[in-house]
Structure formats: structure tokens, C-alpha cells
C-alpha positions as CSV (number, residue, x, y, z in Angstrom):
1,M,89.2,76.0,61.9
2,V,87.1,75.5,65.0
3,R,83.9,77.5,65.1
4,L,83.1,79.0,68.5
5,P,79.6,78.8,69.8
6,D,77.4,81.9,69.3
7,H,76.1,81.7,72.9
8,L,77.5,80.8,76.3
9,T,75.9,79.2,79.3
10,I,76.0,81.2,82.6
11,G,78.7,78.8,83.8
12,E,80.8,79.4,80.7
13,L,80.3,83.1,80.8
14,S,81.3,83.1,84.5
15,R,84.4,81.1,83.8
16,R,85.5,83.2,80.8
17,S,84.8,86.6,82.5
18,G,85.9,85.8,86.0
19,V,82.6,87.1,87.4
20,A,80.5,84.9,89.7
21,A,77.2,83.6,88.2
22,S,75.3,85.4,91.0
23,A,76.9,88.7,89.8
24,L,76.0,87.9,86.2
25,R,72.4,87.3,87.3
26,F,72.5,90.7,89.2
27,Y,73.9,92.4,86.1
28,E,71.1,91.0,84.1
29,T,68.4,92.2,86.5
30,Q,70.0,95.6,86.3
31,G,69.8,95.6,82.5
32,L,73.6,95.7,82.1
33,I,73.7,92.4,80.2
34,A,71.1,90.3,78.5
35,A,70.5,86.6,78.0
36,E,68.2,84.6,75.8
37,R,66.3,81.7,77.2
38,T,66.2,78.2,75.9
39,S,63.0,76.1,75.8
40,G,64.1,74.8,79.2
41,N,64.3,78.4,80.5
42,Q,68.2,78.3,80.8
43,R,70.1,81.4,80.1
44,R,72.2,81.7,77.0
45,Y,74.4,84.8,76.6
46,P,75.5,86.1,73.2
47,R,79.4,86.0,73.0
48,H,79.5,89.8,72.9
49,M,78.4,89.9,76.5
50,L,82.0,89.1,77.4
51,R,83.0,92.6,76.2
52,R,80.2,94.2,78.1
53,I,81.3,92.4,81.3
54,A,84.9,93.5,80.7
55,F,83.6,97.0,80.3
56,I,81.5,96.8,83.5
57,R,84.5,95.5,85.5
58,A,86.9,98.1,84.1
59,A,84.4,100.9,84.9
60,Q,83.9,99.7,88.4
61,R,87.7,99.4,88.9
62,V,88.1,103.2,88.2
63,G,85.2,104.0,90.6
64,L,82.3,104.5,88.3
65,S,78.9,103.5,89.6
66,L,76.6,100.9,88.1
67,D,74.2,103.7,87.2
68,E,77.0,105.4,85.2
69,V,77.8,102.0,83.6
70,Q,74.1,101.5,82.8
71,M,73.8,104.9,81.1
72,A,76.9,104.2,79.0
73,L,75.8,100.7,78.0
74,S,72.4,101.9,77.1
75,S,74.0,104.0,74.4
76,L,75.6,100.9,72.8
77,P,73.9,98.8,70.2
78,A,71.9,95.9,71.7
79,G,71.8,93.6,68.8
80,R,75.4,93.5,67.7
81,T,78.9,93.6,69.1
82,P,79.9,97.2,69.7
83,T,82.6,98.5,67.4
84,K,85.7,100.4,68.3
85,T,83.9,103.6,67.4
86,D,81.0,102.7,69.7
87,W,83.4,102.2,72.6
88,A,85.4,105.3,71.8
89,R,82.2,107.4,71.9
90,V,81.4,106.0,75.4
91,A,85.0,106.6,76.6
92,D,84.9,110.2,75.4
93,R,82.0,110.9,77.6
94,W,83.9,109.7,80.7
95,T,87.1,111.5,80.1
96,S,86.2,114.6,82.0
97,R,84.6,112.5,84.8
98,I,87.8,110.4,85.2
99,D,90.0,113.5,84.9
100,R,88.1,115.1,87.9
101,Q,88.5,111.8,89.8
102,I,92.2,111.8,89.1
103,A,92.5,115.5,90.3
104,D,90.6,114.6,93.5
105,L,92.9,111.7,94.1
106,E,96.0,113.8,93.5
107,L,94.6,116.3,96.0
108,L,94.0,113.6,98.5
109,K,97.5,112.2,97.9
110,S,99.1,115.6,98.5
111,Q,97.2,116.4,101.6
112,L,96.7,112.9,103.1
113,T,99.6,113.2,105.6
114,G,98.2,116.4,107.2
115,C,94.7,115.0,107.5
116,V,95.7,111.7,108.9
117,G,98.0,113.6,111.3
118,C,95.3,116.0,112.5
119,G,92.7,113.3,113.0
120,C,89.7,115.7,113.2
121,L,89.3,117.0,109.6
122,S,88.0,120.3,111.0
123,L,91.1,122.3,111.3
124,R,91.3,125.5,109.3
125,K,94.1,124.1,107.2
126,C,92.0,121.0,106.1
127,A,91.4,121.9,102.5
128,L,90.5,118.4,101.6
129,M,87.3,117.7,103.6
130,N,86.6,121.1,105.1
131,P,87.9,123.9,102.9
132,G,87.8,127.2,104.7
133,D,86.7,125.5,107.9
134,V,83.1,125.8,106.8
135,V,81.9,123.4,109.6
136,G,84.2,124.7,112.3
137,D,81.6,127.0,113.8
138,T,78.9,124.3,114.0
139,R,80.4,121.0,114.9
140,S,83.5,118.9,114.8
141,G,84.8,117.1,111.7
142,P,84.0,113.6,112.8
143,A,80.4,114.5,113.7
144,W,80.0,116.2,110.4
145,L,81.4,113.3,108.5
146,A,79.2,110.8,110.4
147,T,76.0,112.6,109.4
148,G,77.1,113.3,105.8
149,E,75.3,116.6,106.0
150,E,76.7,119.7,104.3
151,D,76.0,123.2,105.8
């Protein structure tokens, strides 16, 4: 049986994870992953960082921010590979967040044709971006969206 190395170089981690080395360095500066340093100051990543990177990528794919990812990863054990129970605990915390996101996407899907058709997002019927026409008395939908302000 071939024994796999306990640590990976940044190039190996990049190849195995499909994440560019520059992104891996960024993740490290953000505290999302960690490397040990050799005597020559080269990064060596514990193998379990592959799971953390997969987790980061999956979280980003469903629209979670890196801040949310950081909070979740900080609850995982640092010195060992997280167990199925560890991951389940993190996933449970995100269930309601993802459910809300799904509901918002379903609403967007059901009302998208009307909003694209109207083009202004300020009509009284635009329940997606301007429920109850709350900005109708102050400015147009595009101006409101451009400023990002809420009245």
C-alpha cells in the first residue's frame, strides 16, 4: 500500500483542489486555510486542507460570503480533519440561511418576467425590488437601485 504524504505543496494543493495558487494564498491570509512553513519558508499544507477548500468552494457556489465561510470554519477543529459530525453541525447552521436564499430565488423566478418587462422596478406591482411602491413618491427605481439607499 502506498502511503500518501501528510502535507502538500501549494502547487499540489492547487492541482488537487482546482484553485489557483494565488487564491490559496488569499484564503490563507484570510484565515480560511493554514500552512506550515519549511526551513526554506515554503508552504506545506496538511492534507485535510483539501476538505476545507472544497467546503469554501461549495459555500461560495451557493452564494455564501467569505465572512460566513470564515465563521463556519472557525468552529471546526484546527488540529485535525473535521469529522462528519463537525460538518453536520456547520451545515445545520446554514440550513435556514440557504432556505431563505432559495425562497428569494423562487420569488425572483416567479416575478422576473414582469420586472424585466417593466424595466423601471418602481411600478406599484413590483413586489420584488419595491414592495408597496415605497420609493415611488421619492424617485424612480433605477435611481434608487443606483444609490443602494433604502428610505
